[in-house]
Backbone as JSON, one array per atom type, in Angstrom:
{
  "sequence": "MKVNGVDLCVRTLGDPADPALLLIGVTVLSWPDELCERLTGRYVIRYDLRDAGESTFADPDAPAYDLRDLVTDASALLTALGVERAHVAGVGVGGFIAQLLALDHPEQVASLTLVSTRPVAPGPVDADLPDHAPELMGLLFGAPEPDWTDRDSVVDYMTGMARGMAGSRGFDEADVRATAGRIFDRAGASAKAQRASHLGTMFAAIDCQPRWRERLREISVPTLVVHGDEDGFFPLGNGVALAKEIRGAELLTLDGVGQGLPRVTWPVVADAILRVGAN",
  "N": [[-10.27, 1.76, -16.69], [-13.65, 0.97, -16.21], [-15.03, 0.5, -13.13], [-17.06, -0.53, -10.52], [-18.55, 1.82, -10.69], [-16.68, 3.86, -11.0], [-13.77, 5.2, -12.68], [-10.87, 3.42, -12.9], [-7.39, 3.58, -13.12], [-5.46, 1.15, -14.5], [-2.7, -1.06, -14.49], [-1.02, -3.75, -15.98], [1.15, -6.6, -15.9], [2.84, -9.22, -17.45], [1.69, -12.59, -18.2], [-1.7, -13.15, -18.73], [-2.6, -15.73, -18.34], [-1.13, -16.77, -16.29], [-0.91, -17.27, -12.67], [-2.7, -14.77, -10.91], [-1.59, -11.71, -9.4], [-2.47, -9.3, -7.3], [-1.54, -6.09, -6.57], [-1.66, -3.71, -4.11], [-1.63, -0.33, -3.38], [-1.34, 3.19, -2.83], [-1.02, 4.34, -5.36], [-0.26, 3.11, -8.69], [2.51, 3.27, -8.67], [3.22, 2.74, -6.09], [4.16, 0.24, -5.91], [7.15, -0.51, -7.11], [8.27, -0.54, -10.55], [10.5, -2.18, -11.21], [10.6, -3.95, -9.07], [8.21, -5.29, -9.51], [8.85, -6.55, -11.89], [10.46, -8.56, -11.0], [8.73, -10.43, -10.12], [8.27, -12.85, -11.52], [6.4, -15.16, -13.48], [3.96, -14.52, -12.51], [0.83, -12.89, -13.08], [0.79, -9.7, -12.92], [-1.0, -7.18, -11.32], [-1.69, -3.81, -11.0], [-3.03, -0.74, -9.68], [-4.39, 2.64, -9.6], [-5.77, 4.12, -6.74], [-9.06, 5.56, -6.14], [-9.18, 9.12, -6.5], [-6.46, 9.38, -6.83], [-3.36, 9.3, -8.66], [-4.08, 8.43, -11.96], [-6.71, 7.75, -11.81], [-10.32, 8.11, -11.27], [-11.0, 11.34, -10.14], [-12.21, 13.26, -7.49], [-12.68, 14.6, -4.73], [-10.3, 14.33, -2.52], [-10.11, 15.35, 0.03], [-12.62, 15.44, 1.06], [-14.02, 12.88, 0.74], [-16.57, 11.05, -0.99], [-16.95, 8.42, -0.41], [-16.21, 5.32, 1.3], [-13.91, 3.25, 3.24], [-14.72, 0.63, 2.75], [-15.83, 0.88, 0.22], [-13.54, 1.18, -1.3], [-12.49, -1.34, -0.98], [-14.44, -2.83, -2.3], [-13.98, -1.82, -4.85], [-11.51, -3.05, -5.44], [-12.23, -5.76, -5.42], [-14.16, -5.78, -7.49], [-12.55, -5.01, -9.6], [-10.91, -7.26, -10.01], [-12.88, -9.04, -10.89], [-13.69, -7.74, -13.25], [-11.44, -8.06, -14.78], [-11.52, -10.68, -15.28], [-10.47, -12.41, -13.43], [-10.67, -14.97, -11.25], [-9.56, -15.68, -8.79], [-7.0, -14.35, -6.81], [-3.6, -13.84, -5.79], [-2.83, -11.58, -3.24], [-1.4, -8.49, -2.36], [-0.68, -5.89, -0.12], [0.57, -2.65, 0.55], [1.48, -0.4, 3.13], [-1.14, 1.87, 3.65], [-2.55, 0.54, 1.73], [-2.53, -1.97, 2.69], [-4.67, -2.07, 4.46], [-6.86, -2.3, 2.74], [-6.2, -4.72, 1.52], [-6.35, -6.55, 3.68], [-9.1, -6.41, 4.29], [-10.2, -7.21, 1.88], [-9.49, -9.89, 1.89], [-11.01, -10.69, 4.08], [-13.7, -9.99, 3.51], [-14.17, -10.88, 0.95], [-13.34, -13.63, 0.63], [-13.29, -15.72, -1.19], [-12.02, -14.74, -3.4], [-9.37, -14.48, -2.86], [-6.2, -15.87, -2.85], [-3.76, -15.91, -1.52], [-2.07, -13.86, 0.93], [-0.22, -10.92, 1.34], [1.19, -8.64, 3.51], [2.5, -5.52, 3.86], [4.39, -3.29, 5.72], [2.21, -2.26, 7.32], [-0.8, -2.08, 9.37], [-3.14, -3.47, 11.83], [-5.33, -1.85, 12.34], [-7.37, 1.03, 11.6], [-6.67, 4.43, 10.33], [-6.22, 6.91, 12.88], [-6.78, 6.99, 16.5], [-4.69, 4.62, 18.03], [-4.84, 1.12, 19.02], [-4.36, 0.17, 22.46], [-2.38, -1.76, 22.83], [-0.76, -1.6, 20.66], [2.05, -0.14, 18.99], [2.26, 3.34, 18.39], [2.59, 5.93, 15.83], [5.93, 7.13, 15.6], [6.9, 9.79, 17.67], [8.92, 11.64, 16.88], [8.96, 11.3, 14.15], [6.4, 12.13, 13.45], [6.69, 14.77, 14.1], [8.39, 15.58, 12.08], [6.79, 15.08, 9.78], [4.57, 16.75, 10.14], [5.68, 19.13, 10.84], [7.34, 20.19, 8.93], [7.41, 22.7, 6.37], [4.85, 22.74, 3.92], [5.15, 21.84, 0.44], [5.02, 23.72, -2.66], [2.47, 22.45, -4.18], [1.92, 22.45, -6.83], [4.25, 22.68, -8.17], [6.78, 20.93, -9.66], [9.55, 20.48, -8.91], [9.57, 21.43, -6.29], [7.79, 19.66, -5.03], [9.08, 17.19, -5.43], [11.45, 17.59, -3.97], [10.36, 17.91, -1.4], [9.04, 15.42, -0.96], [11.23, 13.75, -1.06], [12.61, 14.51, 1.24], [10.7, 13.71, 3.15], [10.67, 10.95, 2.7], [13.29, 10.32, 3.37], [13.22, 10.76, 6.1], [11.45, 8.76, 6.89], [12.75, 6.48, 6.27], [14.81, 3.68, 7.21], [17.97, 2.79, 8.72], [19.18, 1.5, 6.68], [19.28, 1.22, 3.2], [18.08, 3.54, 2.07], [17.61, 5.21, -0.91], [18.31, 7.86, -2.63], [18.19, 8.59, -5.34], [16.33, 6.78, -6.41], [14.05, 7.51, -4.92], [13.62, 10.19, -5.66], [13.17, 9.89, -8.39], [10.82, 8.34, -8.42], [9.04, 10.05, -7.06], [8.92, 12.14, -8.91], [7.7, 10.85, -11.08], [5.22, 10.18, -9.97], [4.23, 12.77, -9.58], [4.01, 13.61, -12.26], [1.93, 12.03, -13.16], [-0.28, 12.75, -11.7], [-1.64, 15.11, -12.29], [-2.74, 18.63, -12.39], [-3.94, 19.59, -10.09], [-3.56, 20.64, -6.75], [-4.66, 19.22, -4.62], [-4.96, 16.68, -5.73], [-2.3, 16.04, -6.17], [-1.32, 15.96, -3.49], [-2.86, 13.84, -2.45], [-2.06, 11.71, -4.11], [0.64, 11.44, -3.56], [0.72, 11.19, -0.76], [-1.5, 9.79, 0.13], [-3.72, 11.09, 1.28], [-6.47, 10.86, 1.39], [-7.1, 8.88, 3.17], [-7.11, 9.99, 5.65], [-9.54, 11.08, 5.83], [-11.63, 9.38, 5.04], [-14.35, 7.2, 6.02], [-13.65, 4.53, 8.02], [-14.89, 2.6, 9.47], [-16.77, -0.47, 10.06], [-14.51, -1.69, 12.68], [-11.91, -4.1, 11.99], [-9.98, -5.68, 13.13], [-10.6, -7.61, 15.07], [-11.56, -9.64, 13.57], [-9.51, -10.91, 12.26], [-8.7, -13.55, 12.68], [-10.31, -14.97, 11.04], [-9.12, -15.12, 8.57], [-7.82, -17.44, 6.4], [-6.08, -18.09, 4.4], [-2.71, -18.66, 3.09], [-0.42, -16.46, 4.57], [1.77, -13.71, 4.52], [3.64, -11.48, 6.41], [5.35, -8.52, 6.1], [7.78, -6.47, 7.41], [9.64, -3.6, 8.33], [12.2, -3.25, 10.78], [12.82, -0.76, 11.67], [10.74, 0.94, 11.24], [9.12, 3.87, 11.63], [6.64, 4.92, 11.17], [4.48, 3.0, 10.97], [5.21, 1.24, 13.46], [7.2, -1.74, 14.19], [5.81, -3.46, 15.97], [3.2, -3.49, 15.08], [3.25, -5.1, 12.77], [4.05, -7.45, 13.99], [1.78, -7.99, 15.54], [-0.13, -8.43, 13.52], [0.91, -10.77, 12.33], [0.68, -12.5, 14.47], [-2.07, -12.63, 14.93], [-3.28, -13.52, 12.62], [-3.95, -16.63, 11.51], [-1.34, -18.94, 11.26], [0.34, -17.19, 9.93], [3.36, -15.89, 8.47], [6.13, -14.01, 9.58], [8.23, -11.71, 8.14], [10.94, -9.99, 8.92], [12.55, -7.01, 8.17], [15.71, -6.03, 8.46], [17.0, -2.97, 9.64], [15.36, -1.41, 8.07], [12.9, 1.03, 7.2], [9.71, 2.45, 6.69], [8.0, 0.96, 3.98], [9.45, -0.39, 0.9], [12.55, -0.35, 0.13], [15.02, -0.47, -2.54], [17.07, -2.29, -1.82], [15.77, -4.33, -0.52], [14.36, -5.77, -2.4], [15.12, -8.28, -3.72], [14.84, -10.29, -1.64], [12.22, -9.83, -0.78], [10.63, -10.13, -3.1], [11.13, -12.84, -3.62], [9.96, -13.94, -1.33], [7.27, -13.2, -1.61], [6.57, -14.62, -3.91], [6.93, -17.15, -2.9], [5.03, -17.42, -0.79], [2.79, -17.27, -2.32], [2.91, -19.63, -3.64], [2.22, -21.54, -1.91]],
  "CA": [[-11.26, 0.69, -16.65], [-14.82, 1.31, -15.41], [-15.18, -0.49, -12.07], [-17.82, -0.09, -9.37], [-19.04, 3.18, -10.9], [-15.6, 4.83, -11.15], [-12.71, 4.82, -13.61], [-9.6, 3.13, -12.26], [-6.25, 3.38, -14.0], [-4.94, -0.19, -14.21], [-1.52, -1.5, -15.23], [-0.77, -5.18, -15.81], [2.44, -7.08, -16.37], [2.9, -10.67, -17.48], [0.74, -13.38, -18.98], [-2.97, -13.34, -18.01], [-2.81, -17.15, -18.04], [-0.41, -17.09, -15.07], [-1.62, -16.88, -11.44], [-2.79, -13.32, -10.75], [-1.09, -11.09, -8.19], [-3.0, -7.94, -7.17], [-0.71, -5.27, -5.7], [-2.47, -2.56, -3.7], [-1.02, 0.79, -2.68], [-2.1, 4.39, -3.18], [-0.97, 4.41, -6.81], [0.52, 2.09, -9.39], [3.93, 3.39, -8.34], [3.5, 2.25, -4.73], [4.93, -0.99, -6.16], [8.06, -0.1, -8.18], [8.29, -1.36, -11.76], [11.56, -3.2, -11.18], [10.18, -4.98, -8.13], [7.19, -6.09, -10.19], [9.5, -7.38, -12.91], [11.05, -9.71, -10.32], [7.65, -11.35, -9.75], [8.08, -13.64, -12.73], [5.44, -16.26, -13.33], [2.69, -13.98, -12.01], [0.15, -11.84, -13.84], [0.84, -8.64, -11.92], [-2.04, -6.15, -11.52], [-1.59, -2.63, -10.13], [-3.99, 0.3, -10.05], [-4.48, 3.84, -8.79], [-7.02, 4.28, -6.0], [-9.82, 6.79, -6.42], [-8.56, 10.37, -6.05], [-5.01, 9.27, -6.88], [-2.83, 8.95, -9.97], [-4.91, 8.74, -13.12], [-8.08, 7.26, -11.61], [-11.35, 9.13, -11.03], [-10.67, 12.34, -9.11], [-13.31, 14.1, -7.03], [-12.15, 15.45, -3.66], [-9.73, 13.47, -1.47], [-10.26, 15.95, 1.35], [-14.01, 15.19, 1.5], [-14.43, 11.78, -0.14], [-17.95, 10.57, -0.89], [-16.84, 6.96, -0.36], [-15.53, 4.89, 2.52], [-12.9, 2.22, 3.03], [-15.33, -0.56, 2.14], [-15.97, 1.13, -1.21], [-12.25, 0.9, -1.9], [-12.38, -2.79, -1.0], [-15.31, -3.27, -3.39], [-13.26, -1.5, -6.09], [-10.5, -4.1, -5.68], [-12.96, -6.98, -5.76], [-14.78, -5.61, -8.81], [-11.48, -4.97, -10.59], [-10.56, -8.64, -10.32], [-13.96, -9.6, -11.69], [-13.66, -7.11, -14.57], [-10.29, -8.6, -15.49], [-11.73, -12.1, -15.47], [-9.66, -13.14, -12.46], [-11.53, -15.55, -10.22], [-8.85, -15.74, -7.52], [-5.69, -13.72, -6.96], [-2.73, -13.56, -4.67], [-3.05, -10.17, -2.96], [-0.4, -7.86, -1.51], [-0.96, -4.49, 0.14], [1.64, -1.93, 1.24], [1.02, 0.78, 3.84], [-2.61, 1.91, 3.76], [-3.07, -0.5, 0.85], [-2.69, -3.16, 3.52], [-6.04, -2.09, 5.0], [-7.73, -2.83, 1.68], [-5.86, -6.13, 1.33], [-6.91, -7.32, 4.8], [-10.56, -6.47, 4.18], [-10.53, -8.03, 0.72], [-9.4, -11.29, 2.34], [-12.08, -10.96, 5.03], [-15.05, -9.81, 2.96], [-14.27, -11.58, -0.34], [-12.31, -14.68, 0.77], [-13.26, -16.58, -2.37], [-11.19, -14.12, -4.43], [-8.0, -14.31, -2.37], [-5.46, -17.13, -2.75], [-2.76, -15.7, -0.48], [-2.08, -12.47, 1.38], [1.04, -10.34, 1.8], [0.93, -7.35, 4.14], [3.79, -4.85, 3.96], [4.44, -1.98, 6.39], [0.85, -1.85, 7.6], [-1.24, -2.4, 10.73], [-4.47, -4.08, 11.86], [-6.37, -0.87, 12.68], [-7.48, 2.13, 10.64], [-6.14, 5.7, 10.81], [-6.85, 7.41, 14.09], [-6.18, 6.49, 17.73], [-4.26, 3.23, 17.9], [-5.15, 0.28, 20.18], [-3.39, 0.36, 23.55], [-1.28, -2.73, 22.75], [-0.01, -1.38, 19.42], [2.86, 1.08, 18.98], [1.76, 4.41, 17.52], [3.61, 6.63, 15.06], [7.01, 7.69, 16.39], [6.69, 11.24, 17.81], [9.88, 12.42, 16.1], [8.55, 11.24, 12.75], [5.24, 13.0, 13.31], [7.2, 16.13, 14.11], [8.9, 15.84, 10.73], [5.71, 15.08, 8.79], [3.65, 17.87, 10.33], [6.43, 20.34, 11.14], [7.99, 20.74, 7.73], [6.52, 23.48, 5.5], [4.41, 22.01, 2.73], [5.69, 22.38, -0.8], [4.07, 24.2, -3.66], [2.06, 21.18, -4.77], [1.81, 22.59, -8.29], [5.61, 22.83, -8.7], [7.39, 19.6, -9.63], [10.79, 20.44, -8.13], [9.21, 21.62, -4.89], [7.18, 18.42, -4.54], [10.11, 16.14, -5.4], [12.32, 17.88, -2.82], [9.59, 17.65, -0.17], [8.82, 13.99, -0.8], [12.53, 13.15, -0.77], [12.84, 14.74, 2.66], [9.79, 12.85, 3.91], [11.13, 9.57, 2.55], [14.52, 10.16, 4.14], [12.84, 10.67, 7.51], [10.73, 7.52, 7.14], [13.63, 5.36, 5.97], [15.64, 3.19, 8.29], [19.41, 3.02, 8.57], [19.68, 0.75, 5.52], [18.5, 1.11, 1.98], [17.54, 4.75, 1.46], [18.21, 5.48, -2.22], [17.74, 9.15, -3.02], [17.88, 8.62, -6.77], [15.06, 6.07, -6.58], [12.97, 8.29, -4.33], [13.38, 11.37, -6.49], [12.58, 9.46, -9.67], [9.44, 7.93, -8.17], [8.26, 11.25, -6.75], [8.69, 12.85, -10.16], [6.73, 10.1, -11.88], [3.91, 10.37, -9.34], [3.81, 14.13, -9.91], [3.65, 13.7, -13.67], [0.7, 11.29, -13.41], [-1.37, 13.17, -10.83], [-2.38, 16.27, -12.78], [-2.37, 19.96, -11.92], [-4.59, 19.94, -8.82], [-2.76, 20.44, -5.54], [-5.28, 18.15, -3.83], [-4.63, 15.41, -6.37], [-0.9, 15.77, -5.88], [-1.18, 15.55, -2.08], [-3.44, 12.52, -2.27], [-1.28, 10.71, -4.83], [1.92, 11.26, -2.87], [0.6, 10.93, 0.68], [-2.7, 9.03, 0.49], [-4.42, 11.91, 2.26], [-7.88, 10.49, 1.51], [-7.27, 7.97, 4.31], [-7.36, 10.79, 6.84], [-10.91, 11.61, 5.78], [-12.68, 8.39, 4.77], [-14.9, 6.4, 7.11], [-13.05, 3.2, 8.0], [-15.64, 1.71, 10.34], [-16.42, -0.95, 11.4], [-13.19, -2.28, 12.88], [-11.75, -5.46, 11.45], [-8.91, -6.42, 13.8], [-11.15, -8.75, 15.78], [-11.92, -10.66, 12.59], [-8.34, -11.41, 11.56], [-8.62, -15.0, 12.8], [-11.09, -15.57, 9.96], [-8.29, -15.28, 7.38], [-7.3, -18.81, 6.4], [-5.14, -18.31, 3.3], [-1.32, -18.4, 3.46], [-0.22, -15.02, 4.77], [3.12, -13.22, 4.8], [3.72, -10.11, 6.92], [6.69, -7.98, 5.86], [7.84, -5.22, 8.18], [10.95, -3.11, 8.71], [12.34, -3.11, 12.23], [13.03, 0.65, 11.99], [9.59, 1.67, 10.71], [8.59, 4.79, 12.62], [5.26, 5.29, 10.86], [3.76, 1.87, 11.56], [6.31, 0.5, 14.07], [7.23, -3.18, 13.99], [4.8, -4.15, 16.77], [1.98, -3.66, 14.29], [3.45, -6.29, 11.97], [4.05, -8.6, 14.91], [0.38, -8.26, 15.89], [-0.78, -9.04, 12.35], [1.4, -12.15, 12.18], [0.18, -13.29, 15.59], [-3.52, -12.75, 14.93], [-3.7, -14.24, 11.42], [-3.51, -18.0, 11.75], [-0.3, -19.49, 10.4], [1.06, -16.15, 9.18], [4.81, -15.81, 8.6], [6.64, -12.64, 9.7], [9.54, -11.42, 7.57], [11.41, -8.72, 9.46], [13.6, -6.43, 7.35], [16.63, -5.34, 9.36], [17.47, -1.65, 9.24], [14.45, -0.84, 7.07], [11.78, 1.78, 7.73], [8.44, 2.27, 5.99], [8.09, 0.68, 2.56], [10.36, -1.4, 0.37], [13.66, 0.19, -0.66], [15.58, -1.39, -3.53], [17.89, -3.32, -1.21], [14.92, -5.42, -0.04], [13.57, -6.38, -3.47], [15.34, -9.71, -3.96], [14.26, -11.16, -0.62], [10.77, -9.64, -0.71], [10.04, -10.77, -4.28], [11.18, -14.29, -3.41], [9.0, -14.31, -0.29], [5.92, -13.07, -2.17], [6.36, -15.77, -4.81], [6.87, -18.38, -2.1], [3.74, -17.52, -0.1], [1.8, -17.49, -3.36], [3.0, -21.0, -4.14], [1.76, -22.47, -0.86]],
  "C": [[-12.41, 1.09, -15.73], [-15.08, 0.17, -14.42], [-15.98, 0.13, -10.93], [-18.24, 1.38, -9.48], [-17.98, 4.24, -11.02], [-14.62, 4.31, -12.19], [-11.42, 4.62, -12.83], [-8.53, 2.94, -13.32], [-5.55, 2.09, -13.59], [-3.72, -0.45, -15.08], [-1.29, -2.97, -14.94], [0.59, -5.53, -16.4], [2.42, -8.6, -16.35], [1.77, -11.28, -18.28], [-0.55, -13.57, -18.19], [-3.28, -14.8, -17.68], [-2.09, -17.58, -16.76], [-1.25, -16.73, -13.84], [-1.57, -15.37, -11.24], [-2.25, -12.88, -9.4], [-1.55, -9.64, -8.19], [-2.18, -7.19, -6.14], [-1.45, -3.98, -5.39], [-1.61, -1.57, -2.92], [-1.89, 2.01, -2.93], [-2.16, 4.55, -4.69], [-0.24, 3.2, -7.37], [1.96, 2.08, -8.9], [4.24, 3.08, -6.88], [4.29, 0.94, -4.78], [5.85, -0.72, -7.34], [8.08, -1.08, -9.35], [9.3, -2.49, -11.66], [11.27, -4.29, -10.16], [9.15, -5.89, -8.78], [7.8, -7.03, -11.22], [10.17, -8.61, -12.3], [10.0, -10.78, -9.99], [7.28, -12.21, -10.96], [7.17, -14.83, -12.46], [4.12, -15.82, -12.74], [2.14, -12.95, -13.01], [-0.08, -10.69, -12.87], [-0.16, -7.53, -12.28], [-1.81, -5.04, -10.5], [-2.63, -1.61, -10.58], [-3.87, 1.49, -9.12], [-5.81, 3.84, -8.04], [-7.8, 5.49, -6.52], [-9.06, 7.99, -5.84], [-7.04, 10.31, -6.05], [-4.58, 8.9, -8.3], [-3.73, 9.39, -11.1], [-6.32, 8.16, -13.01], [-9.04, 8.43, -11.38], [-10.94, 10.05, -9.89], [-11.9, 13.16, -8.79], [-12.78, 15.06, -5.98], [-11.61, 14.57, -2.55], [-9.84, 14.04, -0.07], [-11.67, 15.76, 1.92], [-14.58, 14.07, 0.64], [-15.87, 11.34, 0.11], [-17.98, 9.05, -0.93], [-16.15, 6.6, 0.93], [-14.55, 3.76, 2.2], [-13.49, 0.98, 2.37], [-15.6, -0.36, 0.66], [-14.65, 0.85, -1.93], [-12.0, -0.61, -1.97], [-13.24, -3.36, -2.14], [-14.67, -2.96, -4.74], [-12.27, -2.62, -6.43], [-11.16, -5.4, -6.1], [-13.54, -6.9, -7.17], [-13.73, -5.55, -9.91], [-11.06, -6.38, -10.98], [-11.62, -9.28, -11.23], [-13.92, -9.04, -13.12], [-12.51, -7.65, -15.42], [-10.42, -10.1, -15.74], [-10.9, -12.98, -14.55], [-10.56, -13.66, -11.34], [-10.88, -15.49, -8.84], [-7.44, -15.2, -7.73], [-4.91, -13.8, -5.67], [-2.79, -12.04, -4.47], [-1.96, -9.66, -2.03], [-0.76, -6.39, -1.35], [0.18, -3.86, 0.93], [1.08, -0.68, 1.89], [-0.49, 0.76, 4.01], [-3.27, 0.94, 2.8], [-3.25, -1.82, 1.59], [-4.04, -3.23, 4.19], [-6.99, -2.74, 3.99], [-7.47, -4.32, 1.5], [-6.45, -7.0, 2.44], [-8.42, -7.49, 4.63], [-11.0, -7.23, 2.94], [-10.49, -9.51, 1.11], [-10.53, -11.66, 3.3], [-13.46, -10.96, 4.38], [-15.26, -10.53, 1.62], [-13.26, -12.74, -0.34], [-12.2, -15.58, -0.44], [-12.37, -16.03, -3.47], [-9.71, -14.08, -4.07], [-7.33, -15.66, -2.16], [-4.36, -17.07, -1.7], [-2.73, -14.21, -0.18], [-0.68, -12.08, 1.82], [0.76, -8.93, 2.29], [2.26, -6.68, 4.47], [3.63, -3.5, 4.66], [3.06, -1.44, 6.7], [0.47, -2.24, 9.02], [-2.68, -2.9, 10.71], [-5.6, -3.14, 12.26], [-6.27, 0.31, 11.73], [-6.78, 3.39, 11.17], [-6.92, 6.21, 12.01], [-6.16, 6.84, 15.32], [-5.89, 4.99, 17.62], [-4.68, 2.44, 19.15], [-4.02, 0.35, 21.2], [-2.19, -0.58, 23.43], [-0.44, -2.57, 21.49], [0.83, -0.11, 19.52], [2.33, 2.09, 17.97], [2.93, 5.0, 16.72], [4.67, 7.21, 16.0], [6.86, 9.22, 16.47], [7.65, 12.07, 16.96], [9.54, 12.42, 14.61], [7.34, 12.13, 12.52], [5.66, 14.46, 13.32], [7.74, 16.53, 12.74], [7.75, 16.01, 9.75], [4.84, 16.32, 8.9], [4.37, 19.18, 10.61], [7.07, 20.99, 9.93], [7.0, 21.55, 6.9], [6.13, 22.66, 4.28], [4.99, 22.65, 1.47], [4.61, 23.13, -1.58], [3.67, 22.96, -4.45], [1.87, 21.26, -6.28], [3.18, 22.7, -8.96], [6.36, 21.5, -8.53], [8.63, 19.53, -8.75], [10.51, 20.57, -6.64], [8.66, 20.33, -4.29], [8.22, 17.31, -4.43], [11.05, 16.36, -4.21], [11.62, 17.53, -1.51], [9.44, 16.15, 0.06], [10.14, 13.25, -0.52], [12.88, 13.33, 0.7], [11.96, 13.88, 3.54], [10.28, 11.4, 3.88], [12.41, 9.32, 3.34], [14.18, 10.01, 5.63], [12.15, 9.35, 7.86], [11.58, 6.29, 6.88], [14.34, 4.91, 7.23], [17.11, 3.49, 8.01], [19.99, 2.33, 7.34], [18.72, 0.9, 4.34], [17.93, 2.38, 1.39], [18.31, 5.07, 0.19], [17.59, 6.75, -2.76], [17.37, 9.21, -4.49], [16.56, 7.93, -7.05], [13.89, 6.91, -6.1], [12.62, 9.48, -5.2], [12.72, 10.98, -7.81], [11.12, 9.07, -9.49], [8.56, 9.13, -7.88], [7.96, 12.05, -8.0], [7.66, 12.16, -11.02], [5.33, 10.23, -11.29], [3.38, 11.76, -9.66], [3.28, 14.2, -11.33], [2.31, 13.03, -13.96], [-0.51, 11.91, -12.7], [-2.14, 14.39, -11.3], [-2.05, 17.54, -12.03], [-2.93, 20.3, -10.55], [-3.67, 19.66, -7.64], [-3.33, 19.32, -4.68], [-4.94, 16.77, -4.41], [-3.18, 15.05, -6.13], [-0.72, 15.28, -4.44], [-1.7, 14.13, -1.87], [-2.6, 11.44, -2.93], [0.04, 10.42, -4.13], [1.75, 10.74, -1.45], [-0.6, 10.09, 1.07], [-3.58, 9.77, 1.47], [-5.91, 11.57, 2.39], [-8.13, 9.6, 2.72], [-7.44, 8.71, 5.62], [-8.8, 11.24, 6.93], [-11.98, 10.55, 5.6], [-13.12, 7.68, 6.05], [-14.35, 4.98, 7.0], [-13.78, 2.2, 8.9], [-16.46, 0.71, 9.53], [-15.0, -1.48, 11.46], [-13.14, -3.68, 12.28], [-10.72, -6.28, 12.21], [-9.43, -7.69, 14.46], [-11.54, -9.89, 14.85], [-10.71, -11.33, 11.94], [-8.19, -12.92, 11.63], [-9.43, -15.71, 11.71], [-10.25, -15.81, 8.7], [-7.61, -16.65, 7.44], [-6.3, -19.07, 5.28], [-3.7, -18.1, 3.79], [-1.05, -16.9, 3.49], [1.23, -14.73, 5.15], [3.0, -11.78, 5.28], [5.16, -9.65, 6.79], [6.78, -6.63, 6.54], [9.29, -4.87, 8.5], [11.05, -2.9, 10.2], [12.67, -1.68, 12.65], [11.92, 1.53, 11.4], [9.03, 2.56, 11.81], [7.15, 5.18, 12.37], [4.29, 4.24, 11.38], [4.83, 0.97, 12.21], [6.09, -1.02, 14.05], [6.17, -3.93, 14.79], [3.5, -4.34, 16.04], [2.09, -4.88, 13.39], [3.46, -7.54, 12.81], [2.63, -8.98, 15.27], [-0.35, -8.92, 14.74], [-0.37, -10.51, 12.23], [0.87, -13.05, 13.29], [-1.3, -13.59, 15.45], [-4.08, -13.41, 13.68], [-3.11, -15.64, 11.52], [-2.46, -18.44, 10.73], [0.53, -18.47, 9.64], [2.56, -16.2, 9.49], [5.2, -14.33, 8.69], [8.04, -12.57, 9.12], [9.95, -10.04, 8.04], [12.61, -8.25, 8.64], [14.5, -5.57, 8.23], [17.07, -4.0, 8.79], [16.57, -0.91, 8.27], [13.31, -0.11, 7.77], [10.5, 1.45, 6.99], [8.71, 1.97, 4.52], [9.17, -0.31, 2.2], [11.44, -0.74, -0.48], [14.27, -0.9, -1.55], [16.36, -2.54, -2.9], [17.07, -4.53, -0.75], [14.28, -6.23, -1.16], [13.86, -7.85, -3.7], [14.67, -10.6, -2.93], [12.75, -11.04, -0.57], [10.09, -10.3, -1.91], [10.02, -12.28, -4.11], [10.14, -14.73, -2.39], [7.57, -14.22, -0.81], [5.61, -14.24, -3.09], [6.2, -17.07, -4.01], [5.52, -18.52, -1.39], [2.63, -17.8, -1.11], [1.82, -18.9, -3.91], [2.49, -22.01, -3.14], [0.34, -22.94, -1.1]]
}
């Protein structure tokens, strides 16, 4: 779909007459199919960001766009689909886009769910927020990179990364390997496209200024913050800060869970997303 001057790969599920739910991650597969199927009664919308999946690819290592362009993409996508107002959920770096969509386009957002994310952009973290766990950074940057053009190599690498980012509960190797393989199959032959689709590497290069944390009190829609208490990438204190600084926000803490939403969390998370969207 042509949106904001780029082609975005979009996937929808459900009846367009139902309340819309926009799910934001790096790719369509940031939100697993089976989790989406649990969101009954919603018109579920997922898409690949620029430089990821099957959307427009240029150069994720030197992007000619910034974070606000990605926010405009999300806003324009809703308009192109004829959706006046949507419930919005963002996971990981997709949570940055979700927060800014609620701040800069509040008329389009009916509720907000923020999963495994934080209130500041990539880079040095605020003094009151916990930074990435050093042992996890050692894993992410210490392990040899795979051959990004070889499917088995990439699947093995991403499985190891996911195991390191998982908590003590819920790591499912079969799920992780299957998802990594599907992401590989959709991303094309370019090593850069593979890295960006699997890791969201464009977020290390795009301009994310100005800050938005100080504006979080402007968000007035029902908000749910979902965070694992064993998340080493964006530790729990980041979710606590989001829930504290967004008025009336609810914090759902996932015991024993690291970054993301393993299968074991889907029943409770799907129910919570539907509940916040019904408020």
